[in-house]
C-alpha positions in Angstrom: 113.6 126.8 155.0 113.8 129.7 152.5 117.2 130.4 150.8 117.5 133.7 152.7 118.0 131.7 155.9 120.7 129.5 154.4 124.4 130.1 155.3 125.7 132.9 153.0 128.3 130.5 151.4 125.5 128.2 150.3 123.1 130.8 148.7 123.4 130.6 144.9 123.8 134.4 144.3 126.4 134.8 147.0 128.2 131.7 145.9 128.3 133.0 142.3 129.7 136.4 143.4 132.3 134.7 145.6 133.4 131.8 143.4 132.1 132.5 139.9 129.2 131.0 137.9 131.2 127.8 137.0 131.1 126.8 140.7 127.4 126.5 140.7 125.4 123.4 140.0 122.7 123.3 137.3 120.0 123.6 139.9 121.7 126.6 141.5 122.1 128.4 138.2 118.5 127.7 137.4 117.4 128.9 140.8 119.0 132.3 140.1 117.1 132.5 136.9 113.8 131.6 138.6 114.5 134.1 141.4 111.7 132.7 143.6 110.3 129.3 144.5 106.6 128.5 145.1 104.5 127.4 148.1 106.7 125.2 150.4 109.6 125.1 147.9 112.7 127.3 147.7 114.0 128.3 144.3 116.6 125.6 144.5 114.1 122.9 145.4 111.9 124.1 142.5 114.9 124.1 140.1 115.8 120.5 141.1 112.2 119.4 140.4 112.2 121.1 137.0 115.5 119.5 136.0 114.0 116.0 136.9 110.8 116.8 135.0 112.5 118.0 131.9 115.4 115.5 132.0 118.2 118.0 132.5 119.2 121.6 131.9 119.6 121.3 128.1 116.1 119.8 127.4 114.6 122.5 129.6 116.4 125.3 127.8 115.5 123.9 124.4 111.9 123.0 125.3 109.1 124.4 123.0 107.1 127.2 124.5 104.0 125.2 125.3 106.0 122.5 127.2 108.2 125.0 128.9 105.3 127.1 130.1 103.6 124.0 131.5 106.4 123.6 134.1 105.7 124.5 137.7 106.7 128.1 138.3 107.2 128.9 134.7 105.2 130.7 132.1 105.4 133.2 129.2 107.3 135.8 131.2 110.0 133.2 132.1 110.0 131.9 128.5 110.6 135.3 127.0 113.3 136.0 129.6 115.0 132.8 128.7 114.8 133.3 125.0 116.3 136.7 125.4 119.2 135.4 127.5 120.0 132.6 125.0 119.9 135.0 122.1 122.2 137.4 123.9 124.6 134.5 124.4 124.5 133.7 120.7 125.1 137.3 119.7 128.0 137.7 122.2 129.7 134.7 120.6 129.2 136.1 117.2 130.6 139.5 118.2 133.6 137.7 119.8 134.3 136.0 116.4 134.0 139.3 114.6 136.5 140.9 117.0 139.4 138.7 116.2 141.0 136.1 114.0 138.7 133.0 113.8 141.7 130.7 113.5 143.0 131.8 116.9 139.6 131.2 118.5 138.8 127.5 117.8 136.9 127.1 121.1 134.8 130.2 120.4 134.0 129.0 116.9 132.8 125.6 118.4 130.7 127.3 121.0 129.2 129.6 118.4 128.3 126.8 116.1 126.9 124.7 118.9 124.7 127.6 120.0 123.4 128.0 116.4 123.0 124.4 115.3 122.7 121.9 118.2 119.1 122.6 118.9 118.0 122.2 115.2 115.7 119.2 114.7 116.6 119.0 111.0 120.0 119.1 109.3 121.2 122.6 108.5 124.2 123.5 106.4 125.8 126.8 107.2 128.9 128.9 106.4 131.1 131.2 108.4 132.1 133.8 105.8 135.6 135.3 106.5 137.6 138.2 105.2 141.3 138.1 104.4 142.2 138.6 108.0 140.0 135.6 108.9 137.6 137.7 110.8 133.9 136.9 110.6 131.9 138.8 108.0 128.7 136.8 108.4 127.2 133.5 109.6 124.8 132.2 106.9 122.6 129.1 107.3 122.1 128.2 103.7 120.4 124.9 103.3 117.9 123.0 105.5 117.0 119.4 105.0 115.4 116.4 106.7 116.3 114.6 109.9 119.4 113.1 108.4 120.4 115.0 105.3 120.4 118.4 103.6 121.0 119.0 99.9 123.9 121.3 99.3 124.4 123.1 96.0 127.9 124.4 95.2 126.5 127.0 92.8 124.6 128.7 95.6 127.6 128.6 97.8 129.7 130.3 95.1 127.1 133.0 94.6 127.0 133.7 98.3 130.8 134.1 98.7 131.0 136.4 95.7 128.2 138.5 97.0 130.1 139.2 100.3 133.6 139.4 98.8 134.7 136.5 100.9 138.3 135.3 101.2 137.8 132.1 103.2 135.0 130.0 104.7 134.3 127.5 107.4 131.6 125.0 106.4 129.4 123.7 109.2 126.3 121.5 109.6 124.6 119.6 112.4 123.7 115.9 112.8 120.4 115.8 114.6 121.2 112.2 115.6 123.8 113.6 117.9 126.6 111.6 116.3 129.2 114.0 114.9 131.1 111.5 112.7 131.5 112.5 109.0 129.6 110.4 106.5 130.8 109.6 103.0 128.3 112.2 101.7 129.9 114.8 104.0 133.3 114.0 102.7 132.0 114.1 99.1 130.3 117.5 99.3 133.3 119.0 101.2 135.5 118.0 98.2 133.1 119.4 95.7 132.9 122.7 97.6 136.7 123.0 98.0 137.0 122.5 94.2 134.2 125.0 93.3 135.5 127.7 95.7 139.1 127.3 94.6 138.0 128.5 91.2 137.0 131.8 92.6 140.0 132.1 95.0 138.2 131.2 98.2 139.8 128.8 100.7 137.8 126.3 102.7 139.6 126.3 106.1 137.5 123.7 107.8 134.2 121.8 107.9 132.7 121.3 111.3 130.0 118.8 112.3 127.9 119.7 115.4 126.6 116.7 117.3 125.3 116.3 120.8 127.8 118.1 122.9 130.7 117.6 120.5 132.0 119.2 117.3 134.1 117.3 114.8 136.7 119.3 112.8 137.7 118.0 109.4 140.9 120.1 109.5 141.9 118.5 112.9 141.4 115.0 111.4 143.4 115.8 108.3 140.4 115.5 106.1 141.0 118.9 104.5 
């Protein structure tokens, strides 16, 4: 039976309009994105099959182009559509940070960093550059390393903050392993950067580590 013959309360689009997007399952959200099914399958049936095939929503959304396009009912058109949607989400979060005090939006900061760093296969060290009102000036991925480390050079960080007349920064990097626990190396480079930036009058407000679905804050743990 096609979705158009389902009771209105069970159709994904109507359900979203009535109850909001958070009320939908992964399969229902994906079905809205797909719009149509294929021979003998509704969009929801197809979405469920794709979620099983890819191992969940996140692996599907982060799949490389060749693997994504090989999925039933997918292709370059859907891939470009998805890439555009994900990029709009990242930009929306970035604009949300620029619109207000970063320190009053910890959840938005976390969401933004997850959107930028969680999918990275290698360790990336980045900075949120802030003005004296703690509004975002710029997000800057500065160093990229291997699967488990990235070399961070305090001199380059100092050059960057002086270039943009920064008042404060939030440090961030990902752990491709998915474990967001700080290592001794993480603690060491944080201290070096705090000391280096203090010399030019720039405060380090936090250092956040992005793992698999979680973000660890040094400030919240009393490590800064």
